[in-house]
N, C-alpha and C positions, 0 to 999 in steps of 0.2 A: 437689836436696836443700836445704833452707833451711840457711844457714850462722849461726854465732853468735859474737858477741864480747860478753862481760859487762864493761862498764865500771865497775863499782863492787862489789868484793867487798873482804873483810878476811881477814887471817889473822895469825897471830903465831908467834914462834919456838916451837918443839916444847917447850921447857923452860917456857916461860910461858903456852902456849897454855890449859891447863885452869884456872889461876888467873885469867887474863884473861877468860875467858868466864864464870866464876862471878862475877866482880866486876860485870861488866857487866850480866849478867842480875839481880843483885840491884838494880842502879839502875833498872831499866826493868821496871815491872810488865807482866806478860801477854806479854812478848817470849820467843821460843823459839828456841834455837840448833839449827840443822837439821845441821851438820857441827861437829867438835870444835875447830875453829880452827886447825888445822895446815895448813901448804901442800899436804902430801900428801892430806890429805882433801879440800881443795878441788879438787885436781886429779882426784880419784876422781870427785867431783860433776860436773865439767866433762866428764869421760869419758862418764859416764852419760847426760848430756843433749847430747852432740855440741857442746860449746862448745869452740872452737879456742884462744881466749885469754882471760884475765882481767886486767883492771887492778886491782892490790892497793893499796888505799888505806890508809896509815897514819895516825895522828895522834899528833904529838908534843904530850902533855898539859903538859910542862914544857919549858923551854929546854934543860936538860941531856939529854933524850931525843933530840936530834938526831943525834948521833953514833951510838948503836946502832942507831937506825932506819936512818940511812945506811947502815952497814957491812952490815946485815942485808938490805937491799934490794939491795945489790951482789952478795951471795952468792946470792939467791934468783932474780935476773933471767935470764929464758929467753924462748924463743919462745912459751910457754904462759903464763908470767907476767910481766907488765909493771908493775913496782911505781912507785908515785907515793909518794916520801918526803915528809916533813912538816917544816915549819918552824913555830916558835912567834913569834908577833908580838911577845912581851915580850922575845925573845931579843936582845941588844945587836948580836949578828952576824947577825941574821936576812937582812939584805940580801946579805951576803957569802954566806950559806948557799946563796942561790938560785943564785949563780954556780957555787959547787961542785956543785951537782946538776945543771946544764947541763952543765958539763964532763965529769962523769962519764957523760953519754949518756943520762940519764933523760928522759923525755918531759913530764912534769908534776909538779906538787906538789899535796898534800892537806891542806886546811885546815879547821877546824870551829869556828864561831863559839862555840858553847857549851861544848864541852870546852876550849877554848882561851881562853873568856871575853873576846871582843872583838866589837865591832859592826863589820860588814862596811864601813860608811860613815864610820869613824872615821879622821880625819885622819892619824893616827899609823899607819894600816896602808897608806896610800897609797904610800909610797915601796917596799913589797913588791909592790904591783901594778906598779908601773913597772918595778921589776927583773925580774919574771916576764915582762912584755911585751919588755922589751929582750933578754932571753935566748932569746925565742921557745919559751917553755914555756906548757903548758896549766895551768890551776888548777881543781881540782875542790874545790868548796866546798859544804859542808852548807848547804842553804837551807830556809826556813820554820821553824817551830818543831821540837823535839825532843822525843820522848817520855819522855826522862828529866829533863827540866828544866821549870821554870816557864815561862809564856806570856809572856816578856818579848820582845820584838822585836829581835833581832840581826842576822837575815838575811832580811828580809821582801822580797817582790817590789818593793816601793816603793824600799827601800834598795838592791837589786841593780840596778834600773834606773839609779839615780842614780850607782852606781859606773860601769856601763857608758856613761853619758854622758860621764864624765871620761876613760875608757879605752876608747874604741872598739875598738883593736886586741886587747885582752885575750881570749884564746881561754879563755872561762869555760864549764865544765860545771857547771851547777846540779843538784844532786841532788833526788830525789824528785819530779820533774815541775815543778821550778821552785819549790817552796816548800812543805815539808810542813805539811798542815793550813791553807794559805793559798791555796787553788787559786783561790778567786773572785778574789783579788787578782792571782794568776798570769795570769789571762785578762785583768785589766783592764791590767797593767803590762809583761807579758813575751811572751805569746804572739802570734806575729806579727813578732817582733823577731830580731835576728842573735845569739841566744845559745842556747848548747846545753842541751839539757833530757834526763835520763836518767830512766828510769822506776821506779825502785827504790821501794818503800815506798809506792806511791801508788795503784795500782789496787785494792789491798785496802781502800782507805778511800773511794774516789770512787764515786758512782754511775755505771754503765758509760756512760750516755748523756753524761755530761760529761767522762769520761775519752776516749772516742771523738771528741768534739768538739774537745777540746783537741789531740789527736794529728792530727787531720785540719787543723786551723786554724794550726798551727805549720809553719814551713817544713820540709820532708822533709829537708833536708839538716842540719838541727840537732837531730834526734832520735837519741837513743842509747839501747841496752838495758843496764839495770843491774839487779841482784837484792838488792845488799847482803847477799850471803851472808857469814856464816853465818845472818844473823838472818832470811833467808827462803830458801825451797827454789828452787834455780835453775830446776828443771823447771817447778814451779808458776808460776814468775813469767814464764816462756815462755808457758804455756798460758793466763795472764790476758791477755796481749796479743793472742794468737791468738783468743781468744774474742770480740774486738771487730770481727773481719771487716773489717780495713784493707784497703786496695788492695795489691796483692802488691808493687808498686814501692816504696811507702812501707815495707811490712814488710822488704824486703830492705835498704833504707837504714838503716832503725832498728835492725835485728838485726846488721848485720854492715858494709855498705858504708862508712858514715859513721866507724865506729870503725877500720876498716882504713886510711882515708884520713887520720885523725888520727895514728895510731900508725905511719904509715909502712910 
C-alpha cells in the first residue's frame, strides 16, 4: 500500500483559525479552503487520505510573531504533525532565533518572500541561510510568484539558483514545484540540480505533459509531495500526481521515502 507524507500544510491555533482563513481568502481571489484551518481538521483530512505525517508550515508576517508561533509549534508537535516555525528577516534577533529553533528539536524553518517582504537573494538575508546551514536545519521557502501579490520577482528560479551557488549545503525545499507560475524558468535553472521540490499548487496549473516531464527529469531523491492544505484537498493532490503515471519507484520516493529520510 502506498504511504504518504505531506511536506507542505498550514493550520492555525483554534482561537485564530476562522479569522485567519477569512483574511487569507479575502486576499487571494478564487482560492478555496478545504478544511477549517485547525490542526484537528488537518489530522482528520490526513486520516481520510492515509497520510501518516504532515509538515506544518507557519509564516511570521511580523517579527513579533516569532514567539507565539514558536510556543504553539512546541505544543502541537507530534509524530503526525511536524511543525516548521518561522523567522522574519527584519527581526534583529533572526539569526539567534534559528539557533533556538534548532535547540528545540525542530527540523526546519518556513519563510515566505511575499508575506515577509524580502527577496531571496538580498544580501541582508544571507546570514539567515548561513545560520540555517550551520544548525543543520531545512528551509521551506515559498518560490515563484504568489496568487495574492503582484508579479514582482522575489523568489524566482534564477534567484533560487544564485542562492544555491552561494550555499551549496543548504537543504532547501522549494514549494510549488520550484516556482509558482514560473515553471519554464524552473526547467531552465533548477530541474536536474540538487534542490528539493514539493508538488503543491502546481499540477492544477501545469499542462500534464510538462508536469510529468519535470517530475521525470528532476533527481528522484529530491522530489516531495506537498498539498498546501487547507488551500487544496489532500486527496485530490494525491490523485493529480497518480494521474501522471510516473514509475512506481519514483512515486514511492516522492510520496514517502524522501520525506521520511529528511524528517528522520
